C-alpha positions in Angstrom: -31.1 -8.1 12.0 -28.5 -10.8 12.0 -25.0 -9.1 11.7 -22.9 -12.3 12.4 -22.3 -12.8 8.6 -20.0 -15.1 6.5 -18.0 -13.9 3.5 -16.6 -16.3 0.9 -13.1 -15.5 0.1 -11.1 -17.0 -2.7 -7.9 -17.4 -0.4 -9.3 -18.7 2.8 -12.9 -19.9 2.2 -15.2 -18.4 4.8 -14.5 -15.4 6.7 -16.7 -14.7 9.8 -17.9 -11.4 11.0 -17.7 -12.1 14.8 -19.3 -9.1 16.3 -22.1 -6.5 15.6 -19.6 -3.7 16.1 -17.3 -5.1 13.2 -20.4 -5.4 11.0 -21.4 -2.0 11.6 -17.9 -0.6 11.0 -17.9 -2.6 7.7 -21.1 -1.1 6.7 -19.8 2.5 7.1 -19.6 4.5 3.8 -15.7 5.2 4.7 -14.9 1.5 4.7 -17.1 0.7 1.9 -15.0 3.2 -0.1 -12.3 0.5 -0.1 -14.3 -1.5 -2.6 -13.3 1.4 -5.1 -9.6 1.4 -4.3 -7.3 -0.8 -6.2 -5.1 -2.9 -3.8 -2.1 -2.9 -6.2 -2.7 0.5 -7.8 -1.7 0.1 -11.5 -0.3 -3.3 -11.3 -3.1 -4.6 -13.7 -1.3 -2.7 -16.5 1.1 -5.6 -16.2 -0.7 -8.3 -14.6 -4.4 -8.2 -15.8 -5.7 -10.1 -13.0 -4.6 -7.7 -10.3 -8.0 -6.1 -9.9 -8.8 -6.9 -6.1 -9.2 -4.1 -3.8 -8.4 -2.8 -0.4 -11.7 -4.0 0.7 -10.7 -7.7 -0.1 -7.3 -7.3 1.7 -8.7 -5.6 4.9 -11.2 -8.6 5.3 -8.2 -11.1 4.6 -6.1 -9.5 7.1 -8.7 -9.3 9.7 -9.2 -13.1 9.1 -5.7 -13.8 9.7 -5.6 -11.7 12.8 -8.4 -13.9 14.3 -6.3 -17.0 13.5 -3.3 -15.6 15.1 -5.1 -14.6 18.2 -6.7 -18.1 18.2 -3.4 -19.8 18.0 -1.8 -17.5 20.9 -4.8 -18.4 23.0 -4.3 -22.1 22.2 -0.7 -21.6 23.7 -2.0 -20.4 26.9 -1.8 -16.5 26.5 -4.7 -14.6 27.9 -6.4 -12.3 25.5 -9.8 -10.9 26.5 -12.9 -10.6 24.2 -12.4 -6.9 24.3 -8.8 -7.0 23.1 -9.8 -9.7 20.6 -12.3 -7.5 19.0 -10.1 -4.2 19.2 -7.2 -6.2 17.4 -9.6 -7.4 14.5 -10.9 -3.8 14.1 -7.3 -2.4 14.0 -6.3 -4.5 11.3 -9.6 -4.4 9.3 -9.2 -0.4 9.4 -5.3 -0.3 9.0 -5.7 0.8 5.4 -8.7 3.1 5.5 -6.6 6.1 4.8 -5.4 4.8 1.3 -6.4 7.2 -1.5 -7.1 6.5 -5.2 -4.8 3.7 -6.7 -3.2 3.1 -3.3 0.5 4.1 -3.3 0.4 5.5 -6.7 -1.0 8.9 -5.8 -0.1 8.9 -2.1 2.4 11.7 -2.2 0.6 13.5 -4.9 -2.8 14.4 -3.2 -1.3 15.3 0.1 2.4 15.6 0.1 4.0 14.8 3.4 1.1 12.9 5.0 1.0 9.2 4.8 -2.0 6.7 4.6 -1.3 5.6 8.0 -1.6 9.0 9.4 -4.9 9.4 7.5 -6.1 6.0 8.8 -5.6 7.2 12.5 -7.5 10.4 11.7 -10.5 8.6 10.0 -10.5 6.0 12.7 -10.7 8.7 15.2 -13.9 10.1 13.4 -15.2 6.4 13.4 -14.5 6.4 17.3 -16.7 9.6 17.9 -19.4 8.1 15.6 -19.5 5.0 17.7 -19.1 6.7 21.0 -15.6 5.6 22.0 -15.9 1.9 21.0 -12.5 2.1 19.1 -10.5 3.6 22.0 -8.4 0.3 22.5 -8.3 -0.1 18.8 -6.6 3.3 18.5 -4.2 2.4 21.2 -3.2 -0.8 19.3 -2.8 0.7 16.1 -0.7 3.6 17.2 1.5 1.4 19.4 0.3 2.9 22.9 -1.5 -0.2 24.3 0.4 -1.9 27.1 0.8 -5.1 25.3 3.2 -4.6 22.2 2.5 -7.5 20.6 -0.9 -6.3 19.4 0.8 -3.4 17.5 3.4 -5.7 16.1 0.8 -7.9 14.6 -0.8 -4.9 12.8 2.5 -3.1 11.8 6.0 -4.8 11.9 8.3 -6.7 9.6 6.3 -9.8 10.3 2.5 -8.8 10.5 -0.7 -10.1 9.3 -0.9 -7.2 7.0 2.0 -8.7 5.0 0.9 -12.4 5.4 -2.4 -11.4 3.6 -1.2 -9.2 0.8 1.7 -11.5 -0.2 -0.5 -14.3 -0.7 -3.3 -12.2 -2.1 -1.2 -10.2 -4.7 0.5 -13.5 -5.6 -2.9 -15.2 -6.4 -4.4 -12.2 -8.3 -1.2 -11.7 -10.4 -0.4 -15.3 -11.0 3.2 -14.7 -9.6 3.7 -17.9 -7.7 7.0 -16.7 -6.2 5.1 -14.6 -3.7 3.3 -17.5 -2.1 4.1 -18.1 1.5 3.0 -20.4 4.0 1.0 -18.2 6.2 -0.7 -20.7 8.1 2.5 -22.4 9.4 4.0 -19.0 10.2 0.8 -18.3 12.3 1.1 -21.7 14.1 4.7 -20.7 14.9 4.1 -17.3 16.5 4.4 -16.9 20.1 4.8 -14.5 22.8 7.7 -13.7 25.2 7.0 -10.9 27.8 4.1 -9.9 25.7 6.2 -9.3 22.5 5.7 -11.3 19.2 8.3 -14.1 18.6 8.8 -17.0 16.1 9.6 -20.2 17.4 13.0 -21.6 16.5 11.6 -24.4 14.2 9.7 -21.7 12.1 13.0 -19.8 11.1 13.1 -21.3 7.7 9.3 -20.3 7.0 10.2 -16.8 7.9 13.3 -16.9 5.6 10.8 -18.2 2.8 8.5 -15.3 3.7 11.3 -12.5 3.4 12.5 -14.0 0.1 9.0 -14.1 -1.2 8.6 -10.6 -0.4 11.9 -9.5 -1.9 10.8 -11.4 -5.2 7.4 -9.8 -5.2 9.0 -6.4 -5.0 11.3 -6.8 -8.0 8.7 -8.9 -10.1 5.4 -7.1 -9.2 5.6 -4.0 -7.1 8.6 -2.3 -8.6 8.0 -3.8 -12.1 9.3 -1.4 -14.6 6.2 -1.2 -16.6 4.0 -0.5 -13.6 6.5 2.1 -12.4 6.2 3.8 -15.7 2.5 3.9 -15.4 2.9 5.5 -11.9 5.2 8.2 -13.3 2.8 9.2 -15.9 -0.2 9.3 -13.5 1.8 11.4 -11.2 2.9 13.7 -14.1 -0.8 14.1 -15.1 -1.6 15.4 -11.6 1.3 17.6 -11.5 0.3 19.1 -14.8 -3.3 19.4 -13.7 -2.1 21.2 -10.6 -0.1 23.8 -12.6 -3.1 24.4 -15.0 -5.4 24.8 -12.1 -3.0 27.3 -10.4 -3.0 29.3 -14.0 -6.8 29.2 -13.9 -7.2 26.9 -17.0 -8.5 24.0 -15.3 -12.0 23.9 -13.4 -13.4 20.4 -13.6 -13.7 18.1 -11.8 -14.2 20.2 -8.8 -14.1 17.5 -6.2 -10.6 16.2 -7.4 -9.2 19.7 -8.0 -9.8 20.5 -4.4 -6.7 18.2 -3.6 -4.6 19.7 -6.1 -4.6 23.3 -4.9 -1.1 24.2 -4.4 -1.8 26.2 -1.1 -3.2 23.1 0.3 -0.3 20.8 -0.5 1.7 19.9 2.6 -0.9 21.3 5.1 -2.4 19.1 7.8 -5.9 17.6 6.9 -8.9 19.3 8.3 -12.3 18.0 8.8 -13.4 19.3 5.3 -10.3 17.7 3.7 -11.1 14.3 5.4 -14.7 14.5 4.4 -14.0 15.1 0.6 -11.2 12.4 0.8 -13.8 10.0 2.0 -15.8 10.4 -1.1 -12.5 10.1 -3.5 -11.7 6.7 -5.2 -10.1 5.2 -8.3 -13.4 6.2 -10.3 -12.8 9.9 -9.9 -9.5 9.6 -11.3 -10.6 7.6 -14.4 -13.3 10.0 -14.9 -10.9 13.0 -14.8 -8.6 11.4 -17.3 -11.4 10.8 -19.8 -12.4 14.4 -19.4 -8.9 15.8 -19.6 -7.8 14.0 -22.7 -9.8 16.5 -24.6 -8.3 19.6 -22.8 -6.9 22.4 -24.9 -3.4 21.9 -23.1 -1.5 19.6 -25.2 0.6 18.1 -22.6 -2.3 17.2 -20.2 -4.4 15.7 -23.1 -1.5 13.8 -24.6 -0.7 12.3 -21.1 -4.3 11.4 -20.4 -4.8 9.8 -24.0 -1.6 8.0 -23.6 -2.5 6.7 -20.3 -6.1 5.7 -21.1 -4.9 3.7 -24.1 -1.8 2.2 -22.4 0.7 3.7 -24.6 3.1 4.1 -21.6 6.5 5.8 -21.5 9.5 3.7 -22.0 11.8 3.1 -18.9 15.2 1.6 -18.2 16.8 0.5 -14.7 20.5 0.9 -14.1 22.6 0.5 -11.3 24.1 4.2 -11.9 22.3 7.2 -13.3 22.6 7.1 -17.1 23.6 10.8 -17.9 24.3 10.0 -21.6 20.9 8.5 -22.1 19.2 11.2 -20.3 20.9 13.8 -22.4 20.1 12.0 -25.6 16.3 11.5 -24.8 16.2 15.4 -23.7 17.7 16.6 -27.0 15.5 14.4 -29.0 12.2 15.6 -27.1 13.4 19.3 -27.8 14.1 18.6 -31.3 10.6 17.0 -31.7 9.0 20.4 -30.5 8.8 19.9 -26.9 9.4 23.1 -24.9 11.9 23.4 -22.0 8.8 24.1 -19.8 6.9 20.9 -21.0 10.1 18.7 -20.7 9.7 17.6 -17.1 6.3 16.0 -17.8 7.9 13.7 -20.4 11.2 12.9 -19.3 11.8 11.7 -15.7 14.7 10.2 -13.5 14.7 8.7 -10.0 15.6 5.8 -7.7 13.7 2.8 -6.3 14.8 0.6 -3.7 14.1 -2.9 -2.1 15.0 -4.1 1.3 13.2 -7.4 2.3 14.4 -7.2 5.9 15.5 -4.0 7.7 17.7 -4.9 10.5 17.5 -1.8 12.6 13.7 -1.3 12.2 11.2 -3.7 14.4 13.4 -6.6 13.9 11.9 -10.0 14.0 12.6 -11.9 17.1 13.2 -15.6 17.3 12.6 -17.6 20.5 15.2 -20.4 21.1 14.4 -23.7 22.6 16.2 -22.7 25.7 14.0 -19.5 26.1 16.5 -17.1 24.7 15.1 -14.4 22.5 17.5 -13.3 19.7 17.2 -11.2 16.6 16.3 -13.6 13.7 19.4 -12.7 11.5 21.7 -13.6 14.4 20.8 -17.3 13.7 24.2 -18.6 12.6 23.0 -20.7 9.6 20.7 -18.1 8.0 23.2 -16.0 5.8 20.2 -15.4 3.3 18.5 -13.2 5.9 21.6 -11.2 6.5 21.9 -10.7 2.7 18.2 -9.6 2.5 18.9 -6.9 4.9 21.0 -5.1 2.4 19.1 -2.4 0.7 19.3 -2.7 -3.2 18.9 0.6 -5.3 18.4 1.0 -8.9 18.0 4.3 -10.9 15.5 4.7 -13.5 15.1 6.7 -16.7 11.5 7.2 -18.0 10.8 9.0 -21.2 7.9 9.5 -23.9 9.1 7.6 -26.9 6.5 8.8 -29.4 5.2 12.4 -29.2 1.7 12.7 -30.9 -0.1 15.9 -29.8 -2.9 15.6 -32.4 
């Protein structure tokens, strides 16, 4: 069987599968599950075109990793065939630990465990299945490989993951502000002592990249309507968890397994991982369709509202709005909502946006004289300094029209 396939991608044209091992990994059920995980969670509630999947993104990131490694080789840096394949596999599998709707339910199904940790556990299982073929891949992914730039290309503030998802999410949402010159950035990447750097002439491309990321967060990833949808979905799962604990929710069993209170916060075991590898967006939709007819009026109301896109109202402010909170609390209580039901219909919290974090995995710039400096130390780049400031906003989210019938 010919495993050197070509995949047509709307952003890059043809993406090549360059080795038998990569093809075999893509063919595994745990990777194919990514076809059923939406890349942008519930963003299609705002941008109807945002229906691309983690599968699309993983292949695109792998393609950009190949382009980047080819560029570094062209600049005279030695990268072995084994390292090349391991790096492609590391970025291909970097999101394999995502659960249904990506980030929307990440801390609901297993509080305290990130999708990156789950990715490592699933990669370890694949490594056993393929007789240790992913040893170097795991070292690169976890930052234990002796050449740091491989991990920096996988997970840093200027990695191929971000290069792909910004352009891909911009393309499928139609938000042009997120478009970046990924090819130019890749061409201007270099190495200094096996650490990733950007050539000095690429500094403005990086500034545009950071600004595009900042705009995409406010305009897309943290869009208040999408945030309201996330809050509603989380409230549904929290209500389902409470009903499960009370013995009044029994189906669907494969989803309820993740809502057992005693299991929350515990480390994933083999059974958990096996069940998780079967879970995707379709399971959540099926549960919502089933629960909309449940006898519990809060669960049924939330599911009906979510399915019919009757989303909660939401406001963003610079400071918590206690007066508005008390107003909506009193209104809901007056409309017959009990104190026990109130937390599912009225929510407060905080969101933040930091395009560039100065103290974490800083982007390094290679000056023409060979000096390596943090990119925000460039004297004529005040915008990058400004983007390193974390901007926080407070939200108030509430059910506007209560209809329990």
